[in-house]
C-alpha positions as CSV (number, residue, x, y, z in Angstrom):
1,M,100.2,137.0,51.3
2,V,103.8,138.0,51.6
3,G,106.1,136.4,49.0
4,Q,109.4,134.6,49.8
5,F,111.5,137.5,48.6
6,E,109.7,140.1,50.7
7,S,109.8,137.9,53.7
8,G,113.6,137.5,53.3
9,K,113.9,141.3,52.8
10,D,111.9,141.9,56.0
11,T,114.1,139.4,57.9
12,V,117.3,141.1,56.7
13,Q,115.9,144.5,57.6
14,E,115.0,143.4,61.1
15,L,118.4,141.8,61.7
16,T,120.1,144.9,60.5
17,E,118.1,147.2,62.7
18,S,118.7,144.9,65.7
19,A,122.4,144.8,65.0
20,A,122.6,148.6,64.7
21,S,120.8,148.9,68.1
22,H,123.0,146.4,69.9
23,I,126.2,147.9,68.3
24,G,125.1,151.4,69.4
25,A,124.5,150.2,72.9
26,I,127.9,148.5,73.0
27,A,129.6,151.6,71.6
28,T,128.0,153.7,74.3
29,I,129.3,151.3,77.0
30,I,132.8,151.4,75.6
31,T,132.7,155.2,75.2
32,G,131.7,155.6,78.9
33,A,134.4,153.2,80.0
34,V,137.1,155.0,78.1
35,R,135.9,158.3,79.5
36,D,135.9,156.9,83.1
37,I,139.4,155.4,82.6
38,A,140.7,158.7,81.3
39,R,139.2,160.6,84.2
40,E,140.6,158.2,86.8
41,T,144.0,158.2,85.2
42,G,144.1,162.0,85.1
43,D,143.1,162.2,88.8
44,W,145.8,159.6,89.7
45,F,148.5,161.6,87.8
46,T,147.3,164.8,89.6
47,D,147.7,163.0,92.9
48,V,151.2,161.9,92.0
49,I,152.1,165.5,91.0
50,E,150.7,167.0,94.2
51,M,152.5,164.4,96.3
52,R,155.8,165.1,94.5
53,E,155.3,168.9,95.0
54,A,154.5,168.4,98.7
55,A,157.5,166.2,99.2
56,H,159.7,168.9,97.5
57,R,158.2,171.6,99.7
58,A,158.8,169.5,102.8
59,R,162.5,169.0,101.9
60,E,162.9,172.7,101.3
61,D,161.3,173.5,104.7
62,Q,163.5,171.0,106.4
63,H,166.6,172.5,104.7
64,H,165.6,176.0,105.8
65,Q,165.0,174.8,109.4
66,D,168.4,173.1,109.4
67,D,170.0,176.3,108.2
68,A,168.2,178.4,110.8
69,A,169.3,176.0,113.6
70,E,173.0,176.3,112.7
């Protein structure tokens, strides 16, 4: 027969193991979310940079066309 002390110890051990498992799963979810946010933010900034560069090239092309037409 298991004594009261050992029963209490087993309960604490089970709770600790359960908490560690759940916290690990939550940390994995958060880590994945942070990674995905960083990736999407980086992709968005890349799009912004590419659009700015394209607009700059378009202005330069228009300027060269205007100069050639004169």
